[in-house]
C-alpha positions as CSV (number, residue, x, y, z in Angstrom):
1,M,0.0,0.0,0.0
2,M,1.2,3.4,-0.9
3,E,0.6,4.9,2.6
4,L,2.8,2.3,4.2
5,E,5.7,3.2,1.8
6,L,5.2,6.8,2.5
7,F,5.3,6.4,6.2
8,S,8.3,4.0,6.0
9,K,10.4,6.8,4.5
10,Y,8.9,10.1,5.7
11,S,7.6,11.4,9.0
12,H,6.6,14.8,10.1
13,T,4.7,16.3,13.0
14,R,2.1,17.6,10.6
15,L,1.3,14.3,9.0
16,V,-1.4,12.2,10.9
17,P,0.5,9.7,13.2
18,F,0.5,6.3,11.7
19,L,0.4,3.5,14.3
20,G,0.4,0.3,12.2
21,H,-1.8,-2.0,10.0
22,C,-3.6,-5.2,10.2
23,S,-5.0,-7.7,7.7
24,E,-8.6,-8.9,7.7
25,N,-7.8,-11.3,4.8
26,D,-5.2,-11.7,2.2
27,N,-6.7,-9.0,0.1
28,D,-7.7,-6.3,2.7
29,K,-5.4,-4.4,4.8
30,L,-6.5,-1.8,7.5
31,L,-4.3,1.2,8.4
32,V,-4.4,2.4,12.0
33,Y,-3.9,6.1,12.7
34,K,-3.9,8.0,16.0
35,Y,-7.3,9.1,17.1
36,M,-7.8,12.8,16.4
37,P,-10.2,14.1,19.3
38,N,-11.3,17.3,17.4
39,G,-12.0,15.5,14.2
40,D,-11.3,17.6,11.0
41,L,-11.6,21.2,10.2
42,A,-14.9,20.7,8.4
43,S,-16.6,19.4,11.5
44,S,-14.8,21.7,14.0
45,L,-15.2,25.2,12.5
46,Y,-18.7,25.1,13.9
47,R,-20.0,22.7,16.4
48,V,-22.9,22.4,18.8
49,S,-22.0,23.7,22.4
50,D,-21.9,21.1,25.2
51,F,-24.2,23.3,27.2
52,E,-27.9,22.6,27.5
53,D,-29.0,25.4,25.1
54,D,-27.4,23.5,22.2
55,S,-26.0,26.7,20.7
56,V,-23.5,26.6,17.9
57,Q,-19.9,27.8,18.6
58,S,-17.2,28.7,16.1
59,L,-13.5,28.6,16.3
60,D,-12.0,31.9,17.3
61,W,-9.6,33.8,15.0
62,I,-6.4,32.7,16.9
63,T,-7.2,29.1,16.5
64,R,-8.2,29.5,12.8
65,L,-4.8,31.2,12.2
66,K,-3.0,28.4,14.1
67,I,-4.7,25.8,11.9
68,A,-3.8,27.6,8.7
69,I,-0.1,27.7,9.9
70,G,-0.2,24.1,10.8
71,A,-1.6,23.0,7.4
72,A,1.0,25.2,5.7
73,E,3.8,23.5,7.6
74,G,2.7,20.1,6.4
75,L,2.4,21.1,2.7
76,S,5.7,23.0,2.8
77,Y,7.2,19.8,4.1
78,L,5.8,17.7,1.2
79,H,6.7,20.3,-1.3
80,H,10.1,21.4,-0.3
81,E,11.7,18.9,2.1
82,C,10.6,15.6,0.5
83,N,12.7,14.3,-2.3
84,P,11.3,13.9,-4.8
85,P,8.7,16.7,-4.1
86,L,5.3,15.2,-3.1
87,V,1.9,16.5,-3.9
88,H,-1.1,15.9,-1.6
89,R,-3.8,16.3,-4.1
90,D,-6.7,16.2,-1.6
91,I,-6.4,19.4,0.3
92,Q,-9.7,20.4,1.8
93,A,-11.2,21.0,5.2
94,S,-11.9,17.3,5.8
95,S,-8.3,16.3,5.2
96,I,-7.0,18.7,7.9
97,L,-7.3,16.7,11.1
98,L,-7.1,18.3,14.6
99,D,-5.7,16.8,17.9
100,D,-6.9,17.7,21.4
101,K,-5.0,20.9,21.2
102,F,-6.1,21.8,17.6
103,E,-2.8,21.1,16.4
104,V,-2.9,20.1,12.5
105,R,-2.2,16.6,11.2
106,L,-2.6,16.3,7.4
107,G,-4.7,13.2,6.6
108,S,-6.3,11.8,3.5
109,L,-2.8,10.7,2.2
110,S,-4.0,8.0,-0.2
111,E,-3.8,10.4,-3.2
112,V,-0.3,11.7,-2.6
113,C,1.9,11.4,-5.7
114,I,5.3,12.6,-7.0
115,Q,5.1,16.0,-8.6
116,E,4.4,15.7,-12.3
117,G,7.5,16.1,-14.5
118,D,9.9,15.2,-11.6
119,S,12.8,13.0,-12.9
120,H,14.1,11.8,-9.5
121,N,14.3,8.0,-9.2
122,N,14.7,6.4,-5.8
123,V,13.1,3.6,-3.8
124,L,9.9,5.6,-3.1
125,T,9.2,6.3,-6.8
126,R,8.6,2.7,-7.4
127,F,5.7,2.8,-4.9
128,L,4.2,6.4,-5.2
129,R,2.1,6.4,-8.2
130,K,2.9,9.0,-10.9
131,P,0.0,11.0,-12.5
132,Q,-2.0,9.1,-15.0
133,S,-3.2,12.2,-16.8
134,S,-2.0,15.8,-17.4
135,E,-5.5,17.1,-17.8
136,L,-6.0,20.4,-16.1
137,G,-8.4,20.5,-13.1
138,P,-10.5,23.4,-11.7
139,S,-7.2,25.0,-10.3
140,G,-6.0,25.5,-14.0
141,S,-3.1,23.1,-13.3
142,S,-2.7,19.4,-13.2
143,S,-3.7,17.8,-9.8
144,A,-0.2,16.3,-9.6
145,T,1.5,19.7,-9.2
146,C,2.4,21.7,-6.2
147,A,0.6,24.6,-7.8
148,H,-2.7,22.5,-7.5
149,D,-2.2,22.1,-3.7
150,V,-1.6,25.8,-3.3
151,Y,-4.8,26.6,-5.1
152,C,-6.8,24.2,-2.9
153,F,-5.1,25.6,0.2
154,G,-6.2,29.1,-0.8
155,K,-9.9,27.8,-0.8
156,V,-9.3,26.4,2.7
157,L,-7.9,29.8,3.9
158,L,-11.1,31.6,2.5
159,E,-13.2,29.0,4.4
160,L,-11.4,30.0,7.6
161,I,-11.9,33.8,6.9
162,T,-15.5,33.7,5.8
163,G,-16.9,30.6,7.7
164,K,-18.6,29.4,4.5
165,L,-18.6,25.7,4.8
166,G,-18.1,23.6,1.8
167,I,-15.8,25.8,-0.3
168,S,-12.7,23.7,-0.2
169,K,-14.4,20.5,-1.3
170,S,-16.4,21.9,-4.2
171,D,-15.5,22.8,-7.7
172,D,-18.9,23.3,-9.1
173,A,-20.3,26.5,-10.8
174,T,-21.8,27.7,-7.7
175,T,-18.4,27.6,-5.9
176,K,-16.6,29.3,-8.7
177,E,-19.3,32.1,-8.7
178,W,-18.8,32.5,-4.9
179,L,-15.1,32.7,-5.3
180,E,-15.2,35.4,-8.0
181,H,-17.6,37.3,-5.9
182,T,-15.5,37.1,-2.6
183,L,-12.2,37.9,-4.3
184,G,-13.6,41.3,-5.2
185,Y,-13.5,42.2,-1.5
186,I,-9.8,41.4,-1.1
187,S,-7.6,44.4,-2.0
188,V,-4.1,45.3,-1.1
189,Y,-5.3,48.9,-1.3
190,N,-8.3,48.8,0.9
191,K,-8.2,46.9,4.1
192,E,-11.7,47.7,5.2
193,L,-13.2,45.9,2.1
194,V,-12.3,42.6,3.7
195,T,-14.7,43.3,6.7
196,R,-17.6,42.5,4.3
197,I,-16.7,38.9,4.0
198,I,-15.4,38.1,7.4
199,D,-17.3,35.3,9.3
200,P,-19.8,37.3,11.4
201,S,-19.3,35.1,14.4
202,L,-15.6,36.3,14.8
203,V,-14.8,39.0,17.3
204,I,-12.1,41.1,15.5
205,D,-10.2,44.1,16.9
206,E,-8.0,46.4,14.8
207,D,-4.9,44.2,15.2
208,L,-6.7,41.1,14.3
209,L,-8.3,42.7,11.3
210,E,-4.8,43.3,10.0
211,E,-4.1,39.5,10.4
212,V,-7.4,38.6,8.6
213,W,-6.5,41.1,5.9
214,A,-3.2,39.5,5.5
215,M,-4.5,36.0,5.3
216,A,-7.0,37.1,2.7
217,I,-4.2,38.6,0.5
218,V,-2.4,35.2,1.0
219,A,-5.5,33.3,-0.1
220,R,-6.0,35.5,-3.2
221,S,-2.4,35.0,-4.4
222,C,-3.0,31.1,-3.9
223,L,-6.0,31.4,-6.2
224,N,-4.2,33.1,-9.0
225,P,-5.6,31.6,-12.2
226,K,-2.1,31.4,-13.5
227,P,-0.4,28.3,-11.7
228,S,3.1,29.8,-12.4
229,K,2.2,32.9,-10.5
230,R,1.1,31.2,-7.2
231,P,3.6,31.5,-4.4
232,P,5.5,28.4,-3.2
233,M,4.2,26.9,0.1
234,K,7.3,27.9,2.0
235,Y,6.6,31.6,1.4
236,I,3.0,31.1,2.1
237,L,4.1,29.6,5.5
238,K,6.3,32.6,6.3
239,A,3.5,35.1,5.5
240,L,1.1,33.2,7.7
241,E,3.6,33.1,10.5
242,N,4.0,36.9,10.2
243,P,0.7,38.3,9.0
244,L,1.3,41.7,10.5
245,K,4.5,42.1,8.5
246,V,2.5,41.2,5.3
247,A,-0.3,43.6,6.1
248,R,2.0,46.6,7.0
249,E,4.4,46.0,4.0
250,E,1.4,45.9,1.7
251,N,-0.1,49.0,3.2
252,Y,3.2,50.8,2.9
253,S,3.8,49.8,-0.6
254,S,0.4,50.6,-2.0
255,G,0.6,53.6,-4.2
256,R,4.4,53.1,-4.7
257,L,6.2,51.8,-7.8
258,R,7.8,48.5,-6.8
259,T,9.6,45.7,-8.7
260,T,10.0,42.1,-7.9
261,S,13.4,40.5,-8.3
262,S,15.9,38.5,-6.3
263,R,16.9,41.7,-4.7
264,G,13.4,42.6,-3.5
265,S,11.7,41.7,-0.4
266,W,10.1,38.3,0.1
267,S,6.7,40.0,0.4
268,A,7.0,41.7,-2.9
269,A,7.9,38.4,-4.6
270,F,5.1,36.8,-2.7
271,S,2.3,39.2,-3.7
272,G,3.6,40.7,-7.0
273,G,2.5,38.0,-9.3
274,W,-1.1,38.7,-9.0
275,R,-1.4,42.5,-8.5
276,H,-2.0,43.1,-12.1
277,S,-4.9,40.6,-12.3
278,S,-8.2,42.1,-13.6
279,S,-10.0,41.3,-10.4
280,E,-7.9,43.8,-8.5
281,N,-9.5,46.6,-10.5
282,A,-12.9,44.9,-10.7
283,I,-16.0,47.0,-9.5
284,V,-16.9,45.7,-6.0
285,P,-20.6,45.0,-5.5
286,G,-22.4,47.3,-3.3
287,H,-22.7,44.9,-0.4
288,A,-21.5,41.5,0.5
289,N,-23.9,38.6,0.2
290,R,-24.1,37.4,3.8
291,E,-26.2,34.5,2.9
292,G,-23.5,33.1,0.7
293,V,-24.2,31.1,-2.5
294,S,-26.7,28.2,-2.5
295,G,-25.0,25.0,-1.5
296,L,-22.4,26.6,0.8
297,K,-23.5,26.5,4.4
298,Q,-23.3,29.6,6.5
299,P,-24.4,29.6,10.3
300,G,-26.2,32.5,11.8
301,R,-24.8,34.7,14.6
302,I,-23.0,32.4,16.9
303,G,-20.3,32.5,19.6
304,S,-16.7,31.8,19.1
305,H,-14.4,29.8,21.4
306,S,-10.8,29.4,21.9
307,S,-8.6,26.2,21.5
308,G,-7.4,26.5,24.9
309,G,-6.5,29.8,26.5
310,I,-4.1,31.2,23.9
311,E,-3.5,34.9,24.8
312,H,-1.3,36.0,22.0
313,T,-1.5,35.7,18.3
314,Y,1.1,34.0,16.4
315,S,2.3,37.3,14.8
316,N,3.0,38.5,18.4
317,K,4.9,35.4,19.2
318,R,7.2,35.9,16.2
319,L,8.6,39.5,15.7
320,S,7.0,41.1,12.7
321,N,10.3,42.6,11.7
322,E,12.0,39.3,11.4
323,I,14.3,39.2,8.4
324,F,13.6,36.4,5.9
325,P,15.7,34.9,3.2
326,E,15.5,36.7,-0.2
327,P,13.2,34.7,-2.6
328,H,15.9,33.9,-5.2
329,E,13.6,31.4,-6.9
330,M,11.1,34.1,-8.0
331,Q,12.7,36.2,-10.7
332,D,9.7,37.7,-12.3
333,V,9.9,41.4,-12.6
334,E,6.6,43.2,-12.3
335,Q,5.8,46.9,-12.3
336,L,2.8,47.9,-10.2
337,D,0.4,50.8,-11.2
338,E,0.5,53.9,-8.9
339,H,-2.7,54.3,-6.9
């Protein structure tokens, strides 16, 4: 079984802990994984309270950011630390498992494959399937590429921001319409626009709003229709670990002429690829659709709860002025319009 070979060679704290396997008969093998008390993100984003009133509670913002960072760590490991690079191919809320402390463990690993076009040849390549088709999926890229994982991760981020359940698992016309509508409220030039799409159950102050805005910017870059313009997971991870740095650099740079090169900041390289997209200059509707699009579940006004008394955001734990390596891999030069 592919999963057995995967776990025999690779292990990481962000992959679901594999305990062993057993056989019911000669043909059927059962894999045993560690129990995840909080289920998956799809079932944990909103859940019925333990109190008698049966009210629905949602995850607070700090926990949502923690989950986004954990999932990004897992994908960054698969994309950048495994040799050859591995593609998850099934990133959605239900594949993001949560332990008792809401730490992320990536599950649904049966679809993992070697990145399409990779020429590495080692023991693992004999067991991990190579893509059978190069057809483009809804992400605009083959499902056997890291760019596909990045696109799917962008939908997960929007699910965390908006609270709209079902986005990350759906690729139908309704979801595409919702994505187009929602991305119109994410602008590097106007932070306040994002308040129109934020999950109404979240309690957000000014500092947290900057973090939400930064995550929205990250999500939008992940959803770039051009796969080559989507940022690598390692830069997505750095941005999520330091959202205030992203927000303040973007705020400072708006209205300025900037270029992206190996000498530029990592933030410029991260965001520059999509700033010229037509959606950035699209006319924003007069008001956000709070009810969402049919088929995407949206709870009403509900309370939010913490994952366990976390008092500081991740951006406060990591200095926002931390210096990152320059993104030498990203050489595209882009000129931004002055606003």
